[in-house]
mmCIF file of the N, C-alpha and C atoms, coordinates in Angstrom:
data_MODEL
# 
_entry.id   MODEL 
# 
loop_
_atom_site.group_PDB 
_atom_site.id 
_atom_site.type_symbol 
_atom_site.label_atom_id 
_atom_site.label_alt_id 
_atom_site.label_comp_id 
_atom_site.label_asym_id 
_atom_site.label_entity_id 
_atom_site.label_seq_id 
_atom_site.pdbx_PDB_ins_code 
_atom_site.Cartn_x 
_atom_site.Cartn_y 
_atom_site.Cartn_z 
_atom_site.occupancy 
_atom_site.B_iso_or_equiv 
_atom_site.pdbx_formal_charge 
_atom_site.auth_seq_id 
_atom_site.auth_comp_id 
_atom_site.auth_asym_id 
_atom_site.auth_atom_id 
_atom_site.pdbx_PDB_model_num 
ATOM 1   N N  . MET A 1 1  ? -6.345  -8.323  25.606  1.00 0.00 ? 1  MET A N  1 
ATOM 2   C CA . MET A 1 1  ? -6.740  -6.946  25.348  1.00 0.00 ? 1  MET A CA 1 
ATOM 3   C C  . MET A 1 1  ? -6.535  -6.632  23.871  1.00 0.00 ? 1  MET A C  1 
ATOM 4   N N  . LEU A 1 2  ? -7.417  -5.856  23.326  1.00 0.00 ? 2  LEU A N  1 
ATOM 5   C CA . LEU A 1 2  ? -7.356  -5.490  21.918  1.00 0.00 ? 2  LEU A CA 1 
ATOM 6   C C  . LEU A 1 2  ? -6.345  -4.372  21.684  1.00 0.00 ? 2  LEU A C  1 
ATOM 7   N N  . PRO A 1 3  ? -5.779  -4.316  20.462  1.00 0.00 ? 3  PRO A N  1 
ATOM 8   C CA . PRO A 1 3  ? -4.848  -3.222  20.147  1.00 0.00 ? 3  PRO A CA 1 
ATOM 9   C C  . PRO A 1 3  ? -5.504  -1.856  20.355  1.00 0.00 ? 3  PRO A C  1 
ATOM 10  N N  . PHE A 1 4  ? -4.797  -0.976  20.944  1.00 0.00 ? 4  PHE A N  1 
ATOM 11  C CA . PHE A 1 4  ? -5.210  0.409   21.132  1.00 0.00 ? 4  PHE A CA 1 
ATOM 12  C C  . PHE A 1 4  ? -6.458  0.544   22.009  1.00 0.00 ? 4  PHE A C  1 
ATOM 13  N N  . GLY A 1 5  ? -6.842  -0.526  22.717  1.00 0.00 ? 5  GLY A N  1 
ATOM 14  C CA . GLY A 1 5  ? -7.973  -0.450  23.625  1.00 0.00 ? 5  GLY A CA 1 
ATOM 15  C C  . GLY A 1 5  ? -9.305  -0.218  22.947  1.00 0.00 ? 5  GLY A C  1 
ATOM 16  N N  . ARG A 1 6  ? -9.440  -0.573  21.689  1.00 0.00 ? 6  ARG A N  1 
ATOM 17  C CA . ARG A 1 6  ? -10.670 -0.327  20.943  1.00 0.00 ? 6  ARG A CA 1 
ATOM 18  C C  . ARG A 1 6  ? -11.535 -1.572  20.870  1.00 0.00 ? 6  ARG A C  1 
ATOM 19  N N  . HIS A 1 7  ? -12.779 -1.341  20.661  1.00 0.00 ? 7  HIS A N  1 
ATOM 20  C CA . HIS A 1 7  ? -13.731 -2.420  20.407  1.00 0.00 ? 7  HIS A CA 1 
ATOM 21  C C  . HIS A 1 7  ? -13.425 -2.996  19.023  1.00 0.00 ? 7  HIS A C  1 
ATOM 22  N N  . PRO A 1 8  ? -13.623 -4.317  18.786  1.00 0.00 ? 8  PRO A N  1 
ATOM 23  C CA . PRO A 1 8  ? -13.280 -4.917  17.489  1.00 0.00 ? 8  PRO A CA 1 
ATOM 24  C C  . PRO A 1 8  ? -13.908 -4.207  16.294  1.00 0.00 ? 8  PRO A C  1 
ATOM 25  N N  . MET A 1 9  ? -15.102 -3.705  16.421  1.00 0.00 ? 9  MET A N  1 
ATOM 26  C CA . MET A 1 9  ? -15.763 -3.042  15.304  1.00 0.00 ? 9  MET A CA 1 
ATOM 27  C C  . MET A 1 9  ? -15.174 -1.655  15.033  1.00 0.00 ? 9  MET A C  1 
ATOM 28  N N  . GLN A 1 10 ? -14.387 -1.133  15.951  1.00 0.00 ? 10 GLN A N  1 
ATOM 29  C CA . GLN A 1 10 ? -13.801 0.196   15.779  1.00 0.00 ? 10 GLN A CA 1 
ATOM 30  C C  . GLN A 1 10 ? -12.357 0.139   15.289  1.00 0.00 ? 10 GLN A C  1 
ATOM 31  N N  . LEU A 1 11 ? -11.820 -1.059  15.151  1.00 0.00 ? 11 LEU A N  1 
ATOM 32  C CA . LEU A 1 11 ? -10.434 -1.170  14.709  1.00 0.00 ? 11 LEU A CA 1 
ATOM 33  C C  . LEU A 1 11 ? -10.280 -0.692  13.276  1.00 0.00 ? 11 LEU A C  1 
ATOM 34  N N  . GLU A 1 12 ? -9.287  0.103   13.045  1.00 0.00 ? 12 GLU A N  1 
ATOM 35  C CA . GLU A 1 12 ? -8.960  0.502   11.691  1.00 0.00 ? 12 GLU A CA 1 
ATOM 36  C C  . GLU A 1 12 ? -8.178  -0.629  11.042  1.00 0.00 ? 12 GLU A C  1 
ATOM 37  N N  . ARG A 1 13 ? -8.265  -0.700  9.752   1.00 0.00 ? 13 ARG A N  1 
ATOM 38  C CA . ARG A 1 13 ? -7.515  -1.733  9.046   1.00 0.00 ? 13 ARG A CA 1 
ATOM 39  C C  . ARG A 1 13 ? -6.022  -1.466  9.241   1.00 0.00 ? 13 ARG A C  1 
ATOM 40  N N  . LEU A 1 14 ? -5.292  -2.480  9.649   1.00 0.00 ? 14 LEU A N  1 
ATOM 41  C CA . LEU A 1 14 ? -3.875  -2.304  9.934   1.00 0.00 ? 14 LEU A CA 1 
ATOM 42  C C  . LEU A 1 14 ? -2.978  -2.858  8.844   1.00 0.00 ? 14 LEU A C  1 
ATOM 43  N N  . LEU A 1 15 ? -3.305  -4.052  8.323   1.00 0.00 ? 15 LEU A N  1 
ATOM 44  C CA . LEU A 1 15 ? -2.424  -4.725  7.381   1.00 0.00 ? 15 LEU A CA 1 
ATOM 45  C C  . LEU A 1 15 ? -3.171  -5.167  6.132   1.00 0.00 ? 15 LEU A C  1 
ATOM 46  N N  . VAL A 1 16 ? -2.410  -5.313  5.047   1.00 0.00 ? 16 VAL A N  1 
ATOM 47  C CA . VAL A 1 16 ? -2.938  -5.758  3.761   1.00 0.00 ? 16 VAL A CA 1 
ATOM 48  C C  . VAL A 1 16 ? -2.098  -6.949  3.308   1.00 0.00 ? 16 VAL A C  1 
ATOM 49  N N  . SER A 1 17 ? -2.758  -8.033  2.928   1.00 0.00 ? 17 SER A N  1 
ATOM 50  C CA . SER A 1 17 ? -2.051  -9.221  2.437   1.00 0.00 ? 17 SER A CA 1 
ATOM 51  C C  . SER A 1 17 ? -1.662  -9.036  0.973   1.00 0.00 ? 17 SER A C  1 
ATOM 52  N N  . LYS A 1 18 ? -0.879  -9.989  0.451   1.00 0.00 ? 18 LYS A N  1 
ATOM 53  C CA . LYS A 1 18 ? -0.506  -9.945  -0.970  1.00 0.00 ? 18 LYS A CA 1 
ATOM 54  C C  . LYS A 1 18 ? -1.742  -9.904  -1.859  1.00 0.00 ? 18 LYS A C  1 
ATOM 55  N N  . LYS A 1 19 ? -2.704  -10.777 -1.585  1.00 0.00 ? 19 LYS A N  1 
ATOM 56  C CA . LYS A 1 19 ? -3.918  -10.823 -2.403  1.00 0.00 ? 19 LYS A CA 1 
ATOM 57  C C  . LYS A 1 19 ? -4.717  -9.530  -2.291  1.00 0.00 ? 19 LYS A C  1 
ATOM 58  N N  . GLU A 1 20 ? -4.741  -8.939  -1.116  1.00 0.00 ? 20 GLU A N  1 
ATOM 59  C CA . GLU A 1 20 ? -5.506  -7.710  -0.922  1.00 0.00 ? 20 GLU A CA 1 
ATOM 60  C C  . GLU A 1 20 ? -4.880  -6.524  -1.652  1.00 0.00 ? 20 GLU A C  1 
ATOM 61  N N  . LEU A 1 21 ? -3.582  -6.573  -1.935  1.00 0.00 ? 21 LEU A N  1 
ATOM 62  C CA . LEU A 1 21 ? -2.967  -5.497  -2.720  1.00 0.00 ? 21 LEU A CA 1 
ATOM 63  C C  . LEU A 1 21 ? -3.670  -5.373  -4.072  1.00 0.00 ? 21 LEU A C  1 
ATOM 64  N N  . LYS A 1 22 ? -3.948  -6.509  -4.696  1.00 0.00 ? 22 LYS A N  1 
ATOM 65  C CA . LYS A 1 22 ? -4.655  -6.503  -5.988  1.00 0.00 ? 22 LYS A CA 1 
ATOM 66  C C  . LYS A 1 22 ? -6.030  -5.873  -5.836  1.00 0.00 ? 22 LYS A C  1 
ATOM 67  N N  . ALA A 1 23 ? -6.739  -6.219  -4.764  1.00 0.00 ? 23 ALA A N  1 
ATOM 68  C CA . ALA A 1 23 ? -8.076  -5.675  -4.519  1.00 0.00 ? 23 ALA A CA 1 
ATOM 69  C C  . ALA A 1 23 ? -8.038  -4.166  -4.299  1.00 0.00 ? 23 ALA A C  1 
ATOM 70  N N  . LEU A 1 24 ? -6.906  -3.659  -3.812  1.00 0.00 ? 24 LEU A N  1 
ATOM 71  C CA . LEU A 1 24 ? -6.756  -2.217  -3.610  1.00 0.00 ? 24 LEU A CA 1 
ATOM 72  C C  . LEU A 1 24 ? -6.362  -1.494  -4.896  1.00 0.00 ? 24 LEU A C  1 
ATOM 73  N N  . GLY A 1 25 ? -6.167  -2.250  -5.965  1.00 0.00 ? 25 GLY A N  1 
ATOM 74  C CA . GLY A 1 25 ? -5.838  -1.629  -7.238  1.00 0.00 ? 25 GLY A CA 1 
ATOM 75  C C  . GLY A 1 25 ? -4.364  -1.588  -7.562  1.00 0.00 ? 25 GLY A C  1 
ATOM 76  N N  . ILE A 1 26 ? -3.536  -2.337  -6.842  1.00 0.00 ? 26 ILE A N  1 
ATOM 77  C CA . ILE A 1 26 ? -2.112  -2.405  -7.136  1.00 0.00 ? 26 ILE A CA 1 
ATOM 78  C C  . ILE A 1 26 ? -1.940  -3.497  -8.190  1.00 0.00 ? 26 ILE A C  1 
ATOM 79  N N  . PRO A 1 27 ? -1.670  -3.138  -9.448  1.00 0.00 ? 27 PRO A N  1 
ATOM 80  C CA . PRO A 1 27 ? -1.701  -4.116  -10.538 1.00 0.00 ? 27 PRO A CA 1 
ATOM 81  C C  . PRO A 1 27 ? -0.396  -4.875  -10.761 1.00 0.00 ? 27 PRO A C  1 
ATOM 82  N N  . TYR A 1 28 ? 0.544   -4.780  -9.846  1.00 0.00 ? 28 TYR A N  1 
ATOM 83  C CA . TYR A 1 28 ? 1.859   -5.364  -10.057 1.00 0.00 ? 28 TYR A CA 1 
ATOM 84  C C  . TYR A 1 28 ? 1.942   -6.809  -9.586  1.00 0.00 ? 28 TYR A C  1 
ATOM 85  N N  . SER A 1 29 ? 2.855   -7.561  -10.202 1.00 0.00 ? 29 SER A N  1 
ATOM 86  C CA . SER A 1 29 ? 3.149   -8.919  -9.731  1.00 0.00 ? 29 SER A CA 1 
ATOM 87  C C  . SER A 1 29 ? 3.895   -8.802  -8.400  1.00 0.00 ? 29 SER A C  1 
ATOM 88  N N  . PHE A 1 30 ? 3.904   -9.902  -7.654  1.00 0.00 ? 30 PHE A N  1 
ATOM 89  C CA . PHE A 1 30 ? 4.603   -9.894  -6.376  1.00 0.00 ? 30 PHE A CA 1 
ATOM 90  C C  . PHE A 1 30 ? 6.102   -9.704  -6.568  1.00 0.00 ? 30 PHE A C  1 
ATOM 91  N N  . GLN A 1 31 ? 6.637   -10.211 -7.686  1.00 0.00 ? 31 GLN A N  1 
ATOM 92  C CA . GLN A 1 31 ? 8.054   -10.021 -7.969  1.00 0.00 ? 31 GLN A CA 1 
ATOM 93  C C  . GLN A 1 31 ? 8.371   -8.548  -8.203  1.00 0.00 ? 31 GLN A C  1 
ATOM 94  N N  . HIS A 1 32 ? 7.490   -7.859  -8.918  1.00 0.00 ? 32 HIS A N  1 
ATOM 95  C CA . HIS A 1 32 ? 7.723   -6.435  -9.178  1.00 0.00 ? 32 HIS A CA 1 
ATOM 96  C C  . HIS A 1 32 ? 7.587   -5.625  -7.890  1.00 0.00 ? 32 HIS A C  1 
ATOM 97  N N  . ILE A 1 33 ? 6.634   -5.987  -7.059  1.00 0.00 ? 33 ILE A N  1 
ATOM 98  C CA . ILE A 1 33 ? 6.493   -5.304  -5.767  1.00 0.00 ? 33 ILE A CA 1 
ATOM 99  C C  . ILE A 1 33 ? 7.776   -5.466  -4.953  1.00 0.00 ? 33 ILE A C  1 
ATOM 100 N N  . ALA A 1 34 ? 8.353   -6.669  -4.974  1.00 0.00 ? 34 ALA A N  1 
ATOM 101 C CA . ALA A 1 34 ? 9.609   -6.905  -4.250  1.00 0.00 ? 34 ALA A CA 1 
ATOM 102 C C  . ALA A 1 34 ? 10.728  -6.029  -4.800  1.00 0.00 ? 34 ALA A C  1 
ATOM 103 N N  . ARG A 1 35 ? 10.780  -5.869  -6.123  1.00 0.00 ? 35 ARG A N  1 
ATOM 104 C CA . ARG A 1 35 ? 11.805  -4.991  -6.722  1.00 0.00 ? 35 ARG A CA 1 
ATOM 105 C C  . ARG A 1 35 ? 11.586  -3.546  -6.298  1.00 0.00 ? 35 ARG A C  1 
ATOM 106 N N  . LEU A 1 36 ? 10.336  -3.091  -6.297  1.00 0.00 ? 36 LEU A N  1 
ATOM 107 C CA . LEU A 1 36 ? 10.038  -1.720  -5.874  1.00 0.00 ? 36 LEU A CA 1 
ATOM 108 C C  . LEU A 1 36 ? 10.421  -1.514  -4.406  1.00 0.00 ? 36 LEU A C  1 
ATOM 109 N N  . GLU A 1 37 ? 10.111  -2.494  -3.572  1.00 0.00 ? 37 GLU A N  1 
ATOM 110 C CA . GLU A 1 37 ? 10.491  -2.405  -2.154  1.00 0.00 ? 37 GLU A CA 1 
ATOM 111 C C  . GLU A 1 37 ? 12.002  -2.277  -2.015  1.00 0.00 ? 37 GLU A C  1 
ATOM 112 N N  . LYS A 1 38 ? 12.727  -3.108  -2.732  1.00 0.00 ? 38 LYS A N  1 
ATOM 113 C CA . LYS A 1 38 ? 14.196  -3.105  -2.660  1.00 0.00 ? 38 LYS A CA 1 
ATOM 114 C C  . LYS A 1 38 ? 14.754  -1.745  -3.056  1.00 0.00 ? 38 LYS A C  1 
ATOM 115 N N  . ASP A 1 39 ? 14.119  -1.092  -4.041  1.00 0.00 ? 39 ASP A N  1 
ATOM 116 C CA . ASP A 1 39 ? 14.560  0.221   -4.514  1.00 0.00 ? 39 ASP A CA 1 
ATOM 117 C C  . ASP A 1 39 ? 14.001  1.373   -3.685  1.00 0.00 ? 39 ASP A C  1 
ATOM 118 N N  . GLY A 1 40 ? 13.220  1.055   -2.638  1.00 0.00 ? 40 GLY A N  1 
ATOM 119 C CA . GLY A 1 40 ? 12.631  2.098   -1.796  1.00 0.00 ? 40 GLY A CA 1 
ATOM 120 C C  . GLY A 1 40 ? 11.486  2.825   -2.462  1.00 0.00 ? 40 GLY A C  1 
ATOM 121 N N  . LYS A 1 41 ? 10.832  2.189   -3.437  1.00 0.00 ? 41 LYS A N  1 
ATOM 122 C CA . LYS A 1 41 ? 9.755   2.825   -4.190  1.00 0.00 ? 41 LYS A CA 1 
ATOM 123 C C  . LYS A 1 41 ? 8.377   2.270   -3.855  1.00 0.00 ? 41 LYS A C  1 
ATOM 124 N N  . PHE A 1 42 ? 8.297   1.426   -2.841  1.00 0.00 ? 42 PHE A N  1 
ATOM 125 C CA . PHE A 1 42 ? 7.035   0.862   -2.368  1.00 0.00 ? 42 PHE A CA 1 
ATOM 126 C C  . PHE A 1 42 ? 7.202   0.607   -0.878  1.00 0.00 ? 42 PHE A C  1 
ATOM 127 N N  . PRO A 1 43 ? 6.137   0.711   -0.100  1.00 0.00 ? 43 PRO A N  1 
ATOM 128 C CA . PRO A 1 43 ? 6.265   0.465   1.341   1.00 0.00 ? 43 PRO A CA 1 
ATOM 129 C C  . PRO A 1 43 ? 6.888   -0.903  1.643   1.00 0.00 ? 43 PRO A C  1 
ATOM 130 N N  . GLN A 1 44 ? 7.644   -0.959  2.704   1.00 0.00 ? 44 GLN A N  1 
ATOM 131 C CA . GLN A 1 44 ? 8.300   -2.202  3.107   1.00 0.00 ? 44 GLN A CA 1 
ATOM 132 C C  . GLN A 1 44 ? 7.300   -3.151  3.755   1.00 0.00 ? 44 GLN A C  1 
ATOM 133 N N  . ARG A 1 45 ? 7.442   -4.425  3.448   1.00 0.00 ? 45 ARG A N  1 
ATOM 134 C CA . ARG A 1 45 ? 6.561   -5.453  4.003   1.00 0.00 ? 45 ARG A CA 1 
ATOM 135 C C  . ARG A 1 45 ? 6.870   -5.692  5.476   1.00 0.00 ? 45 ARG A C  1 
ATOM 136 N N  . VAL A 1 46 ? 5.882   -6.251  6.155   1.00 0.00 ? 46 VAL A N  1 
ATOM 137 C CA . VAL A 1 46 ? 6.011   -6.667  7.542   1.00 0.00 ? 46 VAL A CA 1 
ATOM 138 C C  . VAL A 1 46 ? 6.026   -8.191  7.532   1.00 0.00 ? 46 VAL A C  1 
ATOM 139 N N  . GLN A 1 47 ? 7.063   -8.796  8.062   1.00 0.00 ? 47 GLN A N  1 
ATOM 140 C CA . GLN A 1 47 ? 7.162   -10.253 8.119   1.00 0.00 ? 47 GLN A CA 1 
ATOM 141 C C  . GLN A 1 47 ? 6.355   -10.737 9.316   1.00 0.00 ? 47 GLN A C  1 
ATOM 142 N N  . LEU A 1 48 ? 5.250   -11.421 9.055   1.00 0.00 ? 48 LEU A N  1 
ATOM 143 C CA . LEU A 1 48 ? 4.382   -11.900 10.124  1.00 0.00 ? 48 LEU A CA 1 
ATOM 144 C C  . LEU A 1 48 ? 4.757   -13.295 10.601  1.00 0.00 ? 48 LEU A C  1 
ATOM 145 N N  . GLY A 1 49 ? 5.370   -14.046 9.738   1.00 0.00 ? 49 GLY A N  1 
ATOM 146 C CA . GLY A 1 49 ? 5.784   -15.409 10.047  1.00 0.00 ? 49 GLY A CA 1 
ATOM 147 C C  . GLY A 1 49 ? 6.707   -15.882 8.955   1.00 0.00 ? 49 GLY A C  1 
ATOM 148 N N  . PRO A 1 50 ? 7.138   -17.140 9.005   1.00 0.00 ? 50 PRO A N  1 
ATOM 149 C CA . PRO A 1 50 ? 8.088   -17.641 8.017   1.00 0.00 ? 50 PRO A CA 1 
ATOM 150 C C  . PRO A 1 50 ? 7.560   -17.576 6.585   1.00 0.00 ? 50 PRO A C  1 
ATOM 151 N N  . CYS A 1 51 ? 6.271   -17.706 6.406   1.00 0.00 ? 51 CYS A N  1 
ATOM 152 C CA . CYS A 1 51 ? 5.691   -17.735 5.053   1.00 0.00 ? 51 CYS A CA 1 
ATOM 153 C C  . CYS A 1 51 ? 4.563   -16.727 4.882   1.00 0.00 ? 51 CYS A C  1 
ATOM 154 N N  . ARG A 1 52 ? 4.522   -15.714 5.713   1.00 0.00 ? 52 ARG A N  1 
ATOM 155 C CA . ARG A 1 52 ? 3.415   -14.755 5.641   1.00 0.00 ? 52 ARG A CA 1 
ATOM 156 C C  . ARG A 1 52 ? 3.943   -13.338 5.780   1.00 0.00 ? 52 ARG A C  1 
ATOM 157 N N  . VAL A 1 53 ? 3.575   -12.482 4.804   1.00 0.00 ? 53 VAL A N  1 
ATOM 158 C CA . VAL A 1 53 ? 3.942   -11.067 4.853   1.00 0.00 ? 53 VAL A CA 1 
ATOM 159 C C  . VAL A 1 53 ? 2.698   -10.227 4.630   1.00 0.00 ? 53 VAL A C  1 
ATOM 160 N N  . ALA A 1 54 ? 2.796   -8.973  5.007   1.00 0.00 ? 54 ALA A N  1 
ATOM 161 C CA . ALA A 1 54 ? 1.707   -8.024  4.789   1.00 0.00 ? 54 ALA A CA 1 
ATOM 162 C C  . ALA A 1 54 ? 2.325   -6.633  4.719   1.00 0.00 ? 54 ALA A C  1 
ATOM 163 N N  . TRP A 1 55 ? 1.508   -5.663  4.359   1.00 0.00 ? 55 TRP A N  1 
ATOM 164 C CA . TRP A 1 55 ? 1.941   -4.274  4.291   1.00 0.00 ? 55 TRP A CA 1 
ATOM 165 C C  . TRP A 1 55 ? 1.005   -3.444  5.142   1.00 0.00 ? 55 TRP A C  1 
ATOM 166 N N  . ARG A 1 56 ? 1.519   -2.362  5.704   1.00 0.00 ? 56 ARG A N  1 
ATOM 167 C CA . ARG A 1 56 ? 0.660   -1.462  6.479   1.00 0.00 ? 56 ARG A CA 1 
ATOM 168 C C  . ARG A 1 56 ? -0.302  -0.776  5.523   1.00 0.00 ? 56 ARG A C  1 
ATOM 169 N N  . TYR A 1 57 ? -1.571  -0.875  5.824   1.00 0.00 ? 57 TYR A N  1 
ATOM 170 C CA . TYR A 1 57 ? -2.628  -0.319  4.991   1.00 0.00 ? 57 TYR A CA 1 
ATOM 171 C C  . TYR A 1 57 ? -2.426  1.177   4.758   1.00 0.00 ? 57 TYR A C  1 
ATOM 172 N N  . THR A 1 58 ? -2.101  1.912   5.819   1.00 0.00 ? 58 THR A N  1 
ATOM 173 C CA . THR A 1 58 ? -1.933  3.361   5.680   1.00 0.00 ? 58 THR A CA 1 
ATOM 174 C C  . THR A 1 58 ? -0.765  3.714   4.769   1.00 0.00 ? 58 THR A C  1 
ATOM 175 N N  . GLU A 1 59 ? 0.302   2.921   4.810   1.00 0.00 ? 59 GLU A N  1 
ATOM 176 C CA . GLU A 1 59 ? 1.455   3.187   3.948   1.00 0.00 ? 59 GLU A CA 1 
ATOM 177 C C  . GLU A 1 59 ? 1.132   2.905   2.485   1.00 0.00 ? 59 GLU A C  1 
ATOM 178 N N  . VAL A 1 60 ? 0.372   1.839   2.231   1.00 0.00 ? 60 VAL A N  1 
ATOM 179 C CA . VAL A 1 60 ? -0.025  1.530   0.855   1.00 0.00 ? 60 VAL A CA 1 
ATOM 180 C C  . VAL A 1 60 ? -0.949  2.627   0.327   1.00 0.00 ? 60 VAL A C  1 
ATOM 181 N N  . CYS A 1 61 ? -1.891  3.070   1.148   1.00 0.00 ? 61 CYS A N  1 
ATOM 182 C CA . CYS A 1 61 ? -2.796  4.148   0.725   1.00 0.00 ? 61 CYS A CA 1 
ATOM 183 C C  . CYS A 1 61 ? -2.026  5.438   0.446   1.00 0.00 ? 61 CYS A C  1 
ATOM 184 N N  . ALA A 1 62 ? -1.036  5.740   1.277   1.00 0.00 ? 62 ALA A N  1 
ATOM 185 C CA . ALA A 1 62 ? -0.210  6.936   1.061   1.00 0.00 ? 62 ALA A CA 1 
ATOM 186 C C  . ALA A 1 62 ? 0.576   6.812   -0.236  1.00 0.00 ? 62 ALA A C  1 
ATOM 187 N N  . TRP A 1 63 ? 1.075   5.618   -0.532  1.00 0.00 ? 63 TRP A N  1 
ATOM 188 C CA . TRP A 1 63 ? 1.816   5.383   -1.771  1.00 0.00 ? 63 TRP A CA 1 
ATOM 189 C C  . TRP A 1 63 ? 0.909   5.634   -2.978  1.00 0.00 ? 63 TRP A C  1 
ATOM 190 N N  . VAL A 1 64 ? -0.317  5.135   -2.926  1.00 0.00 ? 64 VAL A N  1 
ATOM 191 C CA . VAL A 1 64 ? -1.273  5.362   -4.021  1.00 0.00 ? 64 VAL A CA 1 
ATOM 192 C C  . VAL A 1 64 ? -1.562  6.858   -4.142  1.00 0.00 ? 64 VAL A C  1 
ATOM 193 N N  . ALA A 1 65 ? -1.772  7.526   -3.024  1.00 0.00 ? 65 ALA A N  1 
ATOM 194 C CA . ALA A 1 65 ? -2.063  8.966   -3.042  1.00 0.00 ? 65 ALA A CA 1 
ATOM 195 C C  . ALA A 1 65 ? -0.906  9.756   -3.660  1.00 0.00 ? 65 ALA A C  1 
ATOM 196 N N  . GLU A 1 66 ? 0.327   9.331   -3.396  1.00 0.00 ? 66 GLU A N  1 
ATOM 197 C CA . GLU A 1 66 ? 1.492   9.988   -4.010  1.00 0.00 ? 66 GLU A CA 1 
ATOM 198 C C  . GLU A 1 66 ? 1.464   9.837   -5.523  1.00 0.00 ? 66 GLU A C  1 
ATOM 199 N N  . ARG A 1 67 ? 1.091   8.650   -6.007  1.00 0.00 ? 67 ARG A N  1 
ATOM 200 C CA . ARG A 1 67 ? 1.014   8.426   -7.453  1.00 0.00 ? 67 ARG A CA 1 
ATOM 201 C C  . ARG A 1 67 ? -0.043  9.335   -8.083  1.00 0.00 ? 67 ARG A C  1 
ATOM 202 N N  . VAL A 1 68 ? -1.189  9.475   -7.406  1.00 0.00 ? 68 VAL A N  1 
ATOM 203 C CA . VAL A 1 68 ? -2.260  10.334  -7.920  1.00 0.00 ? 68 VAL A CA 1 
ATOM 204 C C  . VAL A 1 68 ? -1.810  11.789  -7.913  1.00 0.00 ? 68 VAL A C  1 
ATOM 205 N N  . ALA A 1 69 ? -1.154  12.219  -6.835  1.00 0.00 ? 69 ALA A N  1 
ATOM 206 C CA . ALA A 1 69 ? -0.669  13.595  -6.754  1.00 0.00 ? 69 ALA A CA 1 
ATOM 207 C C  . ALA A 1 69 ? 0.353   13.879  -7.850  1.00 0.00 ? 69 ALA A C  1 
ATOM 208 N N  . LEU A 1 70 ? 1.235   12.921  -8.116  1.00 0.00 ? 70 LEU A N  1 
ATOM 209 C CA . LEU A 1 70 ? 2.219   13.080  -9.192  1.00 0.00 ? 70 LEU A CA 1 
ATOM 210 C C  . LEU A 1 70 ? 1.513   13.217  -10.538 1.00 0.00 ? 70 LEU A C  1 
ATOM 211 N N  . ARG A 1 71 ? 0.520   12.383  -10.765 1.00 0.00 ? 71 ARG A N  1 
ATOM 212 C CA . ARG A 1 71 ? -0.243  12.472  -12.010 1.00 0.00 ? 71 ARG A CA 1 
ATOM 213 C C  . ARG A 1 71 ? -0.903  13.841  -12.146 1.00 0.00 ? 71 ARG A C  1 
ATOM 214 N N  . ASP A 1 72 ? -1.503  14.321  -11.056 1.00 0.00 ? 72 ASP A N  1 
ATOM 215 C CA . ASP A 1 72 ? -2.196  15.600  -11.094 1.00 0.00 ? 72 ASP A CA 1 
ATOM 216 C C  . ASP A 1 72 ? -1.238  16.764  -11.339 1.00 0.00 ? 72 ASP A C  1 
ATOM 217 N N  . ARG A 1 73 ? -0.032  16.673  -10.767 1.00 0.00 ? 73 ARG A N  1 
ATOM 218 C CA . ARG A 1 73 ? 0.955   17.737  -10.997 1.00 0.00 ? 73 ARG A CA 1 
ATOM 219 C C  . ARG A 1 73 ? 1.422   17.748  -12.442 1.00 0.00 ? 73 ARG A C  1 
ATOM 220 N N  . THR A 1 74 ? 1.645   16.572  -13.018 1.00 0.00 ? 74 THR A N  1 
ATOM 221 C CA . THR A 1 74 ? 2.168   16.511  -14.378 1.00 0.00 ? 74 THR A CA 1 
ATOM 222 C C  . THR A 1 74 ? 1.081   16.741  -15.416 1.00 0.00 ? 74 THR A C  1 
ATOM 223 N N  . SER A 1 75 ? -0.185  16.468  -15.083 1.00 0.00 ? 75 SER A N  1 
ATOM 224 C CA . SER A 1 75 ? -1.256  16.699  -16.052 1.00 0.00 ? 75 SER A CA 1 
ATOM 225 C C  . SER A 1 75 ? -1.758  18.135  -16.028 1.00 0.00 ? 75 SER A C  1 
ATOM 226 N N  . GLY A 1 76 ? -1.312  18.922  -15.059 1.00 0.00 ? 76 GLY A N  1 
ATOM 227 C CA . GLY A 1 76 ? -1.744  20.304  -14.951 1.00 0.00 ? 76 GLY A CA 1 
ATOM 228 C C  . GLY A 1 76 ? -0.872  21.262  -15.743 1.00 0.00 ? 76 GLY A C  1 
ATOM 229 N N  . ASP A 1 77 ? -0.239  20.771  -16.826 1.00 0.00 ? 77 ASP A N  1 
ATOM 230 C CA . ASP A 1 77 ? 0.676   21.601  -17.606 1.00 0.00 ? 77 ASP A CA 1 
ATOM 231 C C  . ASP A 1 77 ? -0.017  22.401  -18.703 1.00 0.00 ? 77 ASP A C  1 
ATOM 232 N N  . GLY A 1 78 ? -1.360  22.323  -18.742 1.00 0.00 ? 78 GLY A N  1 
ATOM 233 C CA . GLY A 1 78 ? -2.086  23.112  -19.723 1.00 0.00 ? 78 GLY A CA 1 
ATOM 234 C C  . GLY A 1 78 ? -2.332  22.418  -21.031 1.00 0.00 ? 78 GLY A C  1 
ATOM 235 N N  . SER A 1 79 ? -1.738  21.262  -21.249 1.00 0.00 ? 79 SER A N  1 
ATOM 236 C CA . SER A 1 79 ? -1.966  20.550  -22.495 1.00 0.00 ? 79 SER A CA 1 
ATOM 237 C C  . SER A 1 79 ? -3.268  19.777  -22.429 1.00 0.00 ? 79 SER A C  1 
ATOM 238 N N  . SER A 1 80 ? -3.845  19.508  -23.579 1.00 0.00 ? 80 SER A N  1 
ATOM 239 C CA . SER A 1 80 ? -5.093  18.753  -23.630 1.00 0.00 ? 80 SER A CA 1 
ATOM 240 C C  . SER A 1 80 ? -4.883  17.495  -24.439 1.00 0.00 ? 80 SER A C  1 
ATOM 241 N N  . PHE A 1 81 ? -5.776  16.544  -24.273 1.00 0.00 ? 81 PHE A N  1 
ATOM 242 C CA . PHE A 1 81 ? -5.659  15.257  -24.969 1.00 0.00 ? 81 PHE A CA 1 
ATOM 243 C C  . PHE A 1 81 ? -6.185  15.347  -26.361 1.00 0.00 ? 81 PHE A C  1 
# 
């Protein structure tokens, strides 16, 4: 049976691999991502196997959205470039 009882074409993306983080626009090295995770500043990885990890897609997207919101709050101070 499929997760959540959905048809395969209706499944939402659940996980993102290390390589896919780059494709999503996360420009950090894997070592830096590990440091951010340790400090609680990046979503925690999911251990899929002894040599395979991934991150929840929704958590990574939320993390990016937080960065954009922070930028928008700090750039709204009335100053211009």
